[in-house]
mmJSON file of the N, C-alpha and C atoms, coordinates in Angstrom:
{"data_MODEL":{"atom_site":{
"group_PDB":["ATOM","ATOM","ATOM","ATOM","ATOM","ATOM","ATOM","ATOM","ATOM","ATOM","ATOM","ATOM","ATOM","ATOM","ATOM","ATOM","ATOM","ATOM","ATOM","ATOM","ATOM","ATOM","ATOM","ATOM","ATOM","ATOM","ATOM","ATOM","ATOM","ATOM","ATOM","ATOM","ATOM","ATOM","ATOM","ATOM","ATOM","ATOM","ATOM","ATOM","ATOM","ATOM","ATOM","ATOM","ATOM","ATOM","ATOM","ATOM","ATOM","ATOM","ATOM","ATOM","ATOM","ATOM","ATOM","ATOM","ATOM","ATOM","ATOM","ATOM","ATOM","ATOM","ATOM","ATOM","ATOM","ATOM","ATOM","ATOM","ATOM","ATOM","ATOM","ATOM","ATOM","ATOM","ATOM","ATOM","ATOM","ATOM","ATOM","ATOM","ATOM","ATOM","ATOM","ATOM","ATOM","ATOM","ATOM","ATOM","ATOM","ATOM","ATOM","ATOM","ATOM","ATOM","ATOM","ATOM","ATOM","ATOM","ATOM","ATOM","ATOM","ATOM","ATOM","ATOM","ATOM","ATOM","ATOM","ATOM","ATOM","ATOM","ATOM","ATOM","ATOM","ATOM","ATOM","ATOM","ATOM","ATOM","ATOM","ATOM","ATOM","ATOM","ATOM","ATOM","ATOM","ATOM","ATOM","ATOM","ATOM","ATOM","ATOM","ATOM","ATOM","ATOM","ATOM","ATOM","ATOM","ATOM","ATOM","ATOM","ATOM","ATOM","ATOM","ATOM","ATOM","ATOM","ATOM","ATOM","ATOM","ATOM","ATOM","ATOM","ATOM","ATOM","ATOM","ATOM","ATOM","ATOM","ATOM","ATOM","ATOM","ATOM","ATOM","ATOM","ATOM","ATOM","ATOM","ATOM","ATOM","ATOM","ATOM","ATOM","ATOM","ATOM","ATOM","ATOM","ATOM","ATOM","ATOM","ATOM","ATOM","ATOM","ATOM","ATOM","ATOM","ATOM","ATOM","ATOM","ATOM","ATOM","ATOM","ATOM","ATOM","ATOM","ATOM","ATOM","ATOM","ATOM"],
"id":[1,2,3,4,5,6,7,8,9,10,11,12,13,14,15,16,17,18,19,20,21,22,23,24,25,26,27,28,29,30,31,32,33,34,35,36,37,38,39,40,41,42,43,44,45,46,47,48,49,50,51,52,53,54,55,56,57,58,59,60,61,62,63,64,65,66,67,68,69,70,71,72,73,74,75,76,77,78,79,80,81,82,83,84,85,86,87,88,89,90,91,92,93,94,95,96,97,98,99,100,101,102,103,104,105,106,107,108,109,110,111,112,113,114,115,116,117,118,119,120,121,122,123,124,125,126,127,128,129,130,131,132,133,134,135,136,137,138,139,140,141,142,143,144,145,146,147,148,149,150,151,152,153,154,155,156,157,158,159,160,161,162,163,164,165,166,167,168,169,170,171,172,173,174,175,176,177,178,179,180,181,182,183,184,185,186,187,188,189,190,191,192,193,194,195,196,197,198],
"type_symbol":["N","C","C","N","C","C","N","C","C","N","C","C","N","C","C","N","C","C","N","C","C","N","C","C","N","C","C","N","C","C","N","C","C","N","C","C","N","C","C","N","C","C","N","C","C","N","C","C","N","C","C","N","C","C","N","C","C","N","C","C","N","C","C","N","C","C","N","C","C","N","C","C","N","C","C","N","C","C","N","C","C","N","C","C","N","C","C","N","C","C","N","C","C","N","C","C","N","C","C","N","C","C","N","C","C","N","C","C","N","C","C","N","C","C","N","C","C","N","C","C","N","C","C","N","C","C","N","C","C","N","C","C","N","C","C","N","C","C","N","C","C","N","C","C","N","C","C","N","C","C","N","C","C","N","C","C","N","C","C","N","C","C","N","C","C","N","C","C","N","C","C","N","C","C","N","C","C","N","C","C","N","C","C","N","C","C","N","C","C","N","C","C","N","C","C","N","C","C"],
"label_atom_id":["N","CA","C","N","CA","C","N","CA","C","N","CA","C","N","CA","C","N","CA","C","N","CA","C","N","CA","C","N","CA","C","N","CA","C","N","CA","C","N","CA","C","N","CA","C","N","CA","C","N","CA","C","N","CA","C","N","CA","C","N","CA","C","N","CA","C","N","CA","C","N","CA","C","N","CA","C","N","CA","C","N","CA","C","N","CA","C","N","CA","C","N","CA","C","N","CA","C","N","CA","C","N","CA","C","N","CA","C","N","CA","C","N","CA","C","N","CA","C","N","CA","C","N","CA","C","N","CA","C","N","CA","C","N","CA","C","N","CA","C","N","CA","C","N","CA","C","N","CA","C","N","CA","C","N","CA","C","N","CA","C","N","CA","C","N","CA","C","N","CA","C","N","CA","C","N","CA","C","N","CA","C","N","CA","C","N","CA","C","N","CA","C","N","CA","C","N","CA","C","N","CA","C","N","CA","C","N","CA","C","N","CA","C","N","CA","C","N","CA","C","N","CA","C","N","CA","C","N","CA","C"],
"label_alt_id":[null,null,null,null,null,null,null,null,null,null,null,null,null,null,null,null,null,null,null,null,null,null,null,null,null,null,null,null,null,null,null,null,null,null,null,null,null,null,null,null,null,null,null,null,null,null,null,null,null,null,null,null,null,null,null,null,null,null,null,null,null,null,null,null,null,null,null,null,null,null,null,null,null,null,null,null,null,null,null,null,null,null,null,null,null,null,null,null,null,null,null,null,null,null,null,null,null,null,null,null,null,null,null,null,null,null,null,null,null,null,null,null,null,null,null,null,null,null,null,null,null,null,null,null,null,null,null,null,null,null,null,null,null,null,null,null,null,null,null,null,null,null,null,null,null,null,null,null,null,null,null,null,null,null,null,null,null,null,null,null,null,null,null,null,null,null,null,null,null,null,null,null,null,null,null,null,null,null,null,null,null,null,null,null,null,null,null,null,null,null,null,null,null,null,null,null,null,null],
"label_comp_id":["MET","MET","MET","THR","THR","THR","ARG","ARG","ARG","THR","THR","THR","GLU","GLU","GLU","LEU","LEU","LEU","ALA","ALA","ALA","GLU","GLU","GLU","MET","MET","MET","LEU","LEU","LEU","ASN","ASN","ASN","VAL","VAL","VAL","THR","THR","THR","THR","THR","THR","HIS","HIS","HIS","THR","THR","THR","LEU","LEU","LEU","LYS","LYS","LYS","ASN","ASN","ASN","TRP","TRP","TRP","GLU","GLU","GLU","LYS","LYS","LYS","GLU","GLU","GLU","LYS","LYS","LYS","PRO","PRO","PRO","GLU","GLU","GLU","LEU","LEU","LEU","VAL","VAL","VAL","ARG","ARG","ARG","LEU","LEU","LEU","ILE","ILE","ILE","ASN","ASN","ASN","LEU","LEU","LEU","GLY","GLY","GLY","LEU","LEU","LEU","GLN","GLN","GLN","THR","THR","THR","ASP","ASP","ASP","LYS","LYS","LYS","GLN","GLN","GLN","ILE","ILE","ILE","GLU","GLU","GLU","GLU","GLU","GLU","THR","THR","THR","ARG","ARG","ARG","LYS","LYS","LYS","LEU","LEU","LEU","LEU","LEU","LEU","GLU","GLU","GLU","LYS","LYS","LYS","LEU","LEU","LEU","GLU","GLU","GLU","GLU","GLU","GLU","ILE","ILE","ILE","GLU","GLU","GLU","GLN","GLN","GLN","ARG","ARG","ARG","ALA","ALA","ALA","SER","SER","SER","SER","SER","SER","GLY","GLY","GLY","LYS","LYS","LYS","PHE","PHE","PHE","GLN","GLN","GLN","LEU","LEU","LEU","LYS","LYS","LYS"],
"label_asym_id":["A","A","A","A","A","A","A","A","A","A","A","A","A","A","A","A","A","A","A","A","A","A","A","A","A","A","A","A","A","A","A","A","A","A","A","A","A","A","A","A","A","A","A","A","A","A","A","A","A","A","A","A","A","A","A","A","A","A","A","A","A","A","A","A","A","A","A","A","A","A","A","A","A","A","A","A","A","A","A","A","A","A","A","A","A","A","A","A","A","A","A","A","A","A","A","A","A","A","A","A","A","A","A","A","A","A","A","A","A","A","A","A","A","A","A","A","A","A","A","A","A","A","A","A","A","A","A","A","A","A","A","A","A","A","A","A","A","A","A","A","A","A","A","A","A","A","A","A","A","A","A","A","A","A","A","A","A","A","A","A","A","A","A","A","A","A","A","A","A","A","A","A","A","A","A","A","A","A","A","A","A","A","A","A","A","A","A","A","A","A","A","A","A","A","A","A","A","A"],
"label_entity_id":["1","1","1","1","1","1","1","1","1","1","1","1","1","1","1","1","1","1","1","1","1","1","1","1","1","1","1","1","1","1","1","1","1","1","1","1","1","1","1","1","1","1","1","1","1","1","1","1","1","1","1","1","1","1","1","1","1","1","1","1","1","1","1","1","1","1","1","1","1","1","1","1","1","1","1","1","1","1","1","1","1","1","1","1","1","1","1","1","1","1","1","1","1","1","1","1","1","1","1","1","1","1","1","1","1","1","1","1","1","1","1","1","1","1","1","1","1","1","1","1","1","1","1","1","1","1","1","1","1","1","1","1","1","1","1","1","1","1","1","1","1","1","1","1","1","1","1","1","1","1","1","1","1","1","1","1","1","1","1","1","1","1","1","1","1","1","1","1","1","1","1","1","1","1","1","1","1","1","1","1","1","1","1","1","1","1","1","1","1","1","1","1","1","1","1","1","1","1"],
"label_seq_id":[1,1,1,2,2,2,3,3,3,4,4,4,5,5,5,6,6,6,7,7,7,8,8,8,9,9,9,10,10,10,11,11,11,12,12,12,13,13,13,14,14,14,15,15,15,16,16,16,17,17,17,18,18,18,19,19,19,20,20,20,21,21,21,22,22,22,23,23,23,24,24,24,25,25,25,26,26,26,27,27,27,28,28,28,29,29,29,30,30,30,31,31,31,32,32,32,33,33,33,34,34,34,35,35,35,36,36,36,37,37,37,38,38,38,39,39,39,40,40,40,41,41,41,42,42,42,43,43,43,44,44,44,45,45,45,46,46,46,47,47,47,48,48,48,49,49,49,50,50,50,51,51,51,52,52,52,53,53,53,54,54,54,55,55,55,56,56,56,57,57,57,58,58,58,59,59,59,60,60,60,61,61,61,62,62,62,63,63,63,64,64,64,65,65,65,66,66,66],
"pdbx_PDB_ins_code":[null,null,null,null,null,null,null,null,null,null,null,null,null,null,null,null,null,null,null,null,null,null,null,null,null,null,null,null,null,null,null,null,null,null,null,null,null,null,null,null,null,null,null,null,null,null,null,null,null,null,null,null,null,null,null,null,null,null,null,null,null,null,null,null,null,null,null,null,null,null,null,null,null,null,null,null,null,null,null,null,null,null,null,null,null,null,null,null,null,null,null,null,null,null,null,null,null,null,null,null,null,null,null,null,null,null,null,null,null,null,null,null,null,null,null,null,null,null,null,null,null,null,null,null,null,null,null,null,null,null,null,null,null,null,null,null,null,null,null,null,null,null,null,null,null,null,null,null,null,null,null,null,null,null,null,null,null,null,null,null,null,null,null,null,null,null,null,null,null,null,null,null,null,null,null,null,null,null,null,null,null,null,null,null,null,null,null,null,null,null,null,null,null,null,null,null,null,null],
"Cartn_x":[-108.282,-108.964,-108.772,-108.466,-108.605,-109.666,-109.225,-110.747,-111.39,-110.527,-111.465,-112.217,-111.335,-112.12,-113.389,-113.742,-114.618,-115.416,-115.208,-116.119,-117.128,-116.562,-116.399,-117.98,-117.078,-118.573,-119.159,-118.934,-120.753,-121.389,-120.836,-121.398,-121.547,-120.83,-120.593,-119.145,-118.867,-117.534,-116.869,-115.754,-114.563,-114.235,-115.212,-114.793,-116.602,-117.233,-118.485,-117.942,-117.337,-116.431,-115.905,-114.864,-113.901,-115.145,-115.928,-117.41,-117.959,-118.27,-118.44,-117.168,-116.253,-115.203,-115.262,-115.37,-115.25,-116.164,-117.595,-118.619,-119.365,-119.452,-120.154,-119.078,-118.307,-117.597,-117.898,-118.775,-120.277,-120.043,-120.538,-121.425,-120.259,-118.882,-118.051,-117.337,-116.959,-116.944,-117.404,-119.241,-120.034,-119.749,-119.889,-119.363,-118.044,-117.109,-115.746,-116.228,-117.136,-117.068,-118.288,-119.126,-119.53,-118.768,-117.822,-116.386,-115.938,-115.691,-114.669,-115.756,-116.424,-117.845,-117.916,-118.304,-118.177,-116.681,-115.724,-114.169,-114.735,-114.607,-115.06,-115.867,-117.841,-118.072,-117.416,-117.285,-116.254,-114.869,-114.233,-113.57,-114.049,-115.222,-115.961,-116.142,-117.042,-117.421,-116.586,-115.433,-114.509,-114.138,-114.041,-113.102,-114.501,-115.489,-116.75,-116.949,-116.118,-116.154,-114.941,-113.955,-112.764,-113.503,-113.684,-114.652,-115.766,-116.608,-117.331,-116.436,-115.241,-114.958,-113.81,-113.459,-112.745,-113.8,-115.046,-115.866,-116.396,-116.681,-117.131,-116.423,-114.929,-113.913,-113.676,-114.16,-113.92,-114.572,-116.19,-117.445,-117.469,-116.201,-116.289,-114.839,-113.793,-113.333,-111.791,-112.143,-110.733,-109.773,-109.814,-109.132,-108.108,-107.303,-105.434,-105.165,-104.642,-103.531,-102.417,-102.37,-101.222,-100.511],
"Cartn_y":[20.722,20.127,18.502,18.222,17.017,16.136,14.581,13.93,13.821,13.648,13.17,15.058,16.151,17.154,17.199,17.133,16.832,15.986,14.556,14.152,14.768,15.289,15.993,17.187,17.564,18.855,18.385,17.431,16.741,15.829,15.497,14.954,13.313,12.65,11.453,10.641,9.719,8.892,8.944,8.824,9.27,7.585,6.425,5.073,5.398,6.171,6.841,7.338,8.624,9.776,8.483,7.929,6.746,6.001,5.153,5.361,5.415,6.891,8.144,8.258,7.847,8.67,7.662,6.339,5.441,4.78,4.785,4.637,5.633,6.85,8.175,9.509,9.028,10.301,11.615,11.509,13.061,13.722,12.486,13.506,14.543,13.751,13.994,15.564,15.663,16.403,17.686,17.048,18.389,19.309,17.854,18.734,19.58,19.063,20.001,20.897,21.409,22.514,23.56,23.207,23.462,24.604,23.676,24.466,25.608,25.053,26.088,27.138,27.405,28.161,29.116,28.217,29.144,30.112,29.535,30.102,31.506,31.274,32.347,33.741,33.135,34.175,34.91,33.907,35.027,35.323,35.199,36.048,37.533,37.474,37.834,39.402,38.922,39.574,40.754,39.886,40.796,41.722,41.823,42.291,43.495,42.797,43.985,45.084,44.466,45.223,46.262,46.014,46.924,48.22,47.661,48.67,49.577,49.246,50.357,50.853,50.219,51.554,51.87,52.295,52.939,54.111,53.718,54.668,55.657,55.275,55.972,56.7,56.361,57.186,58.452,58.122,59.044,59.431,59.752,60.413,61.04,61.329,62.239,62.932,62.855,63.64,62.991,61.725,61.264,60.304,60.239,59.71,60.092,58.982,59.101,57.962,58.388,57.408,56.897,55.58,55.14,54.49],
"Cartn_z":[-163.072,-162.505,-162.276,-161.045,-161.291,-161.097,-161.4,-161.448,-160.177,-159.596,-157.603,-157.884,-157.798,-157.493,-158.848,-160.134,-160.621,-159.897,-159.593,-159.029,-158.189,-157.233,-156.033,-156.635,-157.735,-158.167,-158.557,-159.308,-159.995,-158.695,-157.602,-156.51,-157.036,-157.694,-157.946,-157.16,-157.317,-157.048,-157.898,-158.005,-158.695,-159.956,-159.576,-160.315,-161.499,-160.56,-161.644,-162.56,-162.203,-163.401,-164.183,-163.948,-164.895,-165.726,-164.985,-166.068,-167.272,-166.739,-168.012,-168.551,-168.411,-169.352,-170.28,-169.903,-170.682,-171.49,-170.724,-171.377,-172.865,-171.83,-171.823,-172.404,-173.255,-173.02,-173.54,-174.333,-174.775,-173.822,-172.457,-171.763,-170.815,-170.401,-170.386,-170.46,-171.881,-172.77,-172.542,-172.772,-172.55,-171.038,-170.332,-168.689,-168.424,-169.283,-169.676,-170.475,-171.566,-171.947,-171.31,-170.429,-169.719,-168.71,-167.846,-166.841,-168.009,-168.856,-169.441,-169.623,-169.673,-170.579,-168.657,-167.859,-166.804,-166.479,-166.472,-166.388,-167.441,-168.343,-169.781,-169.013,-168.566,-168.14,-167.085,-165.51,-164.688,-165.307,-166.135,-166.964,-167.202,-167.519,-168.797,-167.713,-166.899,-165.224,-164.904,-164.81,-164.227,-164.809,-166.009,-167.449,-167.307,-167.494,-167.083,-166.059,-164.99,-163.413,-164.136,-163.973,-164.289,-165.722,-166.979,-167.258,-166.798,-166.092,-165.472,-164.46,-163.679,-163.086,-163.531,-164.571,-165.188,-165.959,-166.443,-166.788,-166.157,-164.684,-163.178,-163.176,-163.339,-162.704,-164.292,-165.722,-166.751,-166.037,-165.752,-166.016,-164.881,-163.968,-162.349,-162.551,-164.152,-164.057,-162.839,-163.016,-161.916,-162.793,-164.228,-164.809,-164.99,-164.845,-165.23,-166.139,-166.828,-167.268,-167.209,-167.125,-166.405,-167.404],
"occupancy":[1.0,1.0,1.0,1.0,1.0,1.0,1.0,1.0,1.0,1.0,1.0,1.0,1.0,1.0,1.0,1.0,1.0,1.0,1.0,1.0,1.0,1.0,1.0,1.0,1.0,1.0,1.0,1.0,1.0,1.0,1.0,1.0,1.0,1.0,1.0,1.0,1.0,1.0,1.0,1.0,1.0,1.0,1.0,1.0,1.0,1.0,1.0,1.0,1.0,1.0,1.0,1.0,1.0,1.0,1.0,1.0,1.0,1.0,1.0,1.0,1.0,1.0,1.0,1.0,1.0,1.0,1.0,1.0,1.0,1.0,1.0,1.0,1.0,1.0,1.0,1.0,1.0,1.0,1.0,1.0,1.0,1.0,1.0,1.0,1.0,1.0,1.0,1.0,1.0,1.0,1.0,1.0,1.0,1.0,1.0,1.0,1.0,1.0,1.0,1.0,1.0,1.0,1.0,1.0,1.0,1.0,1.0,1.0,1.0,1.0,1.0,1.0,1.0,1.0,1.0,1.0,1.0,1.0,1.0,1.0,1.0,1.0,1.0,1.0,1.0,1.0,1.0,1.0,1.0,1.0,1.0,1.0,1.0,1.0,1.0,1.0,1.0,1.0,1.0,1.0,1.0,1.0,1.0,1.0,1.0,1.0,1.0,1.0,1.0,1.0,1.0,1.0,1.0,1.0,1.0,1.0,1.0,1.0,1.0,1.0,1.0,1.0,1.0,1.0,1.0,1.0,1.0,1.0,1.0,1.0,1.0,1.0,1.0,1.0,1.0,1.0,1.0,1.0,1.0,1.0,1.0,1.0,1.0,1.0,1.0,1.0,1.0,1.0,1.0,1.0,1.0,1.0,1.0,1.0,1.0,1.0,1.0,1.0],
"B_iso_or_equiv":[0.0,0.0,0.0,0.0,0.0,0.0,0.0,0.0,0.0,0.0,0.0,0.0,0.0,0.0,0.0,0.0,0.0,0.0,0.0,0.0,0.0,0.0,0.0,0.0,0.0,0.0,0.0,0.0,0.0,0.0,0.0,0.0,0.0,0.0,0.0,0.0,0.0,0.0,0.0,0.0,0.0,0.0,0.0,0.0,0.0,0.0,0.0,0.0,0.0,0.0,0.0,0.0,0.0,0.0,0.0,0.0,0.0,0.0,0.0,0.0,0.0,0.0,0.0,0.0,0.0,0.0,0.0,0.0,0.0,0.0,0.0,0.0,0.0,0.0,0.0,0.0,0.0,0.0,0.0,0.0,0.0,0.0,0.0,0.0,0.0,0.0,0.0,0.0,0.0,0.0,0.0,0.0,0.0,0.0,0.0,0.0,0.0,0.0,0.0,0.0,0.0,0.0,0.0,0.0,0.0,0.0,0.0,0.0,0.0,0.0,0.0,0.0,0.0,0.0,0.0,0.0,0.0,0.0,0.0,0.0,0.0,0.0,0.0,0.0,0.0,0.0,0.0,0.0,0.0,0.0,0.0,0.0,0.0,0.0,0.0,0.0,0.0,0.0,0.0,0.0,0.0,0.0,0.0,0.0,0.0,0.0,0.0,0.0,0.0,0.0,0.0,0.0,0.0,0.0,0.0,0.0,0.0,0.0,0.0,0.0,0.0,0.0,0.0,0.0,0.0,0.0,0.0,0.0,0.0,0.0,0.0,0.0,0.0,0.0,0.0,0.0,0.0,0.0,0.0,0.0,0.0,0.0,0.0,0.0,0.0,0.0,0.0,0.0,0.0,0.0,0.0,0.0,0.0,0.0,0.0,0.0,0.0,0.0],
"pdbx_formal_charge":[null,null,null,null,null,null,null,null,null,null,null,null,null,null,null,null,null,null,null,null,null,null,null,null,null,null,null,null,null,null,null,null,null,null,null,null,null,null,null,null,null,null,null,null,null,null,null,null,null,null,null,null,null,null,null,null,null,null,null,null,null,null,null,null,null,null,null,null,null,null,null,null,null,null,null,null,null,null,null,null,null,null,null,null,null,null,null,null,null,null,null,null,null,null,null,null,null,null,null,null,null,null,null,null,null,null,null,null,null,null,null,null,null,null,null,null,null,null,null,null,null,null,null,null,null,null,null,null,null,null,null,null,null,null,null,null,null,null,null,null,null,null,null,null,null,null,null,null,null,null,null,null,null,null,null,null,null,null,null,null,null,null,null,null,null,null,null,null,null,null,null,null,null,null,null,null,null,null,null,null,null,null,null,null,null,null,null,null,null,null,null,null,null,null,null,null,null,null],
"auth_seq_id":[1,1,1,2,2,2,3,3,3,4,4,4,5,5,5,6,6,6,7,7,7,8,8,8,9,9,9,10,10,10,11,11,11,12,12,12,13,13,13,14,14,14,15,15,15,16,16,16,17,17,17,18,18,18,19,19,19,20,20,20,21,21,21,22,22,22,23,23,23,24,24,24,25,25,25,26,26,26,27,27,27,28,28,28,29,29,29,30,30,30,31,31,31,32,32,32,33,33,33,34,34,34,35,35,35,36,36,36,37,37,37,38,38,38,39,39,39,40,40,40,41,41,41,42,42,42,43,43,43,44,44,44,45,45,45,46,46,46,47,47,47,48,48,48,49,49,49,50,50,50,51,51,51,52,52,52,53,53,53,54,54,54,55,55,55,56,56,56,57,57,57,58,58,58,59,59,59,60,60,60,61,61,61,62,62,62,63,63,63,64,64,64,65,65,65,66,66,66],
"auth_comp_id":["MET","MET","MET","THR","THR","THR","ARG","ARG","ARG","THR","THR","THR","GLU","GLU","GLU","LEU","LEU","LEU","ALA","ALA","ALA","GLU","GLU","GLU","MET","MET","MET","LEU","LEU","LEU","ASN","ASN","ASN","VAL","VAL","VAL","THR","THR","THR","THR","THR","THR","HIS","HIS","HIS","THR","THR","THR","LEU","LEU","LEU","LYS","LYS","LYS","ASN","ASN","ASN","TRP","TRP","TRP","GLU","GLU","GLU","LYS","LYS","LYS","GLU","GLU","GLU","LYS","LYS","LYS","PRO","PRO","PRO","GLU","GLU","GLU","LEU","LEU","LEU","VAL","VAL","VAL","ARG","ARG","ARG","LEU","LEU","LEU","ILE","ILE","ILE","ASN","ASN","ASN","LEU","LEU","LEU","GLY","GLY","GLY","LEU","LEU","LEU","GLN","GLN","GLN","THR","THR","THR","ASP","ASP","ASP","LYS","LYS","LYS","GLN","GLN","GLN","ILE","ILE","ILE","GLU","GLU","GLU","GLU","GLU","GLU","THR","THR","THR","ARG","ARG","ARG","LYS","LYS","LYS","LEU","LEU","LEU","LEU","LEU","LEU","GLU","GLU","GLU","LYS","LYS","LYS","LEU","LEU","LEU","GLU","GLU","GLU","GLU","GLU","GLU","ILE","ILE","ILE","GLU","GLU","GLU","GLN","GLN","GLN","ARG","ARG","ARG","ALA","ALA","ALA","SER","SER","SER","SER","SER","SER","GLY","GLY","GLY","LYS","LYS","LYS","PHE","PHE","PHE","GLN","GLN","GLN","LEU","LEU","LEU","LYS","LYS","LYS"],
"auth_asym_id":["A","A","A","A","A","A","A","A","A","A","A","A","A","A","A","A","A","A","A","A","A","A","A","A","A","A","A","A","A","A","A","A","A","A","A","A","A","A","A","A","A","A","A","A","A","A","A","A","A","A","A","A","A","A","A","A","A","A","A","A","A","A","A","A","A","A","A","A","A","A","A","A","A","A","A","A","A","A","A","A","A","A","A","A","A","A","A","A","A","A","A","A","A","A","A","A","A","A","A","A","A","A","A","A","A","A","A","A","A","A","A","A","A","A","A","A","A","A","A","A","A","A","A","A","A","A","A","A","A","A","A","A","A","A","A","A","A","A","A","A","A","A","A","A","A","A","A","A","A","A","A","A","A","A","A","A","A","A","A","A","A","A","A","A","A","A","A","A","A","A","A","A","A","A","A","A","A","A","A","A","A","A","A","A","A","A","A","A","A","A","A","A","A","A","A","A","A","A"],
"auth_atom_id":["N","CA","C","N","CA","C","N","CA","C","N","CA","C","N","CA","C","N","CA","C","N","CA","C","N","CA","C","N","CA","C","N","CA","C","N","CA","C","N","CA","C","N","CA","C","N","CA","C","N","CA","C","N","CA","C","N","CA","C","N","CA","C","N","CA","C","N","CA","C","N","CA","C","N","CA","C","N","CA","C","N","CA","C","N","CA","C","N","CA","C","N","CA","C","N","CA","C","N","CA","C","N","CA","C","N","CA","C","N","CA","C","N","CA","C","N","CA","C","N","CA","C","N","CA","C","N","CA","C","N","CA","C","N","CA","C","N","CA","C","N","CA","C","N","CA","C","N","CA","C","N","CA","C","N","CA","C","N","CA","C","N","CA","C","N","CA","C","N","CA","C","N","CA","C","N","CA","C","N","CA","C","N","CA","C","N","CA","C","N","CA","C","N","CA","C","N","CA","C","N","CA","C","N","CA","C","N","CA","C","N","CA","C","N","CA","C","N","CA","C","N","CA","C","N","CA","C","N","CA","C"],
"pdbx_PDB_model_num":[1,1,1,1,1,1,1,1,1,1,1,1,1,1,1,1,1,1,1,1,1,1,1,1,1,1,1,1,1,1,1,1,1,1,1,1,1,1,1,1,1,1,1,1,1,1,1,1,1,1,1,1,1,1,1,1,1,1,1,1,1,1,1,1,1,1,1,1,1,1,1,1,1,1,1,1,1,1,1,1,1,1,1,1,1,1,1,1,1,1,1,1,1,1,1,1,1,1,1,1,1,1,1,1,1,1,1,1,1,1,1,1,1,1,1,1,1,1,1,1,1,1,1,1,1,1,1,1,1,1,1,1,1,1,1,1,1,1,1,1,1,1,1,1,1,1,1,1,1,1,1,1,1,1,1,1,1,1,1,1,1,1,1,1,1,1,1,1,1,1,1,1,1,1,1,1,1,1,1,1,1,1,1,1,1,1,1,1,1,1,1,1,1,1,1,1,1,1]
}}}
């Protein structure tokens, strides 16, 4: 994600974000950790949906190994 995209997501200017990076690096680090966590949660949700689909097919007798 670019600095511009991150600034837009946070509803701040790129100048503000640059100042945060310089003056409040811990804040920027926490924001980045939060974004990484969101990404991991989304990936986990997708995997869970796939597992639920497999479970449904297995319980209905339509399960086939590929």
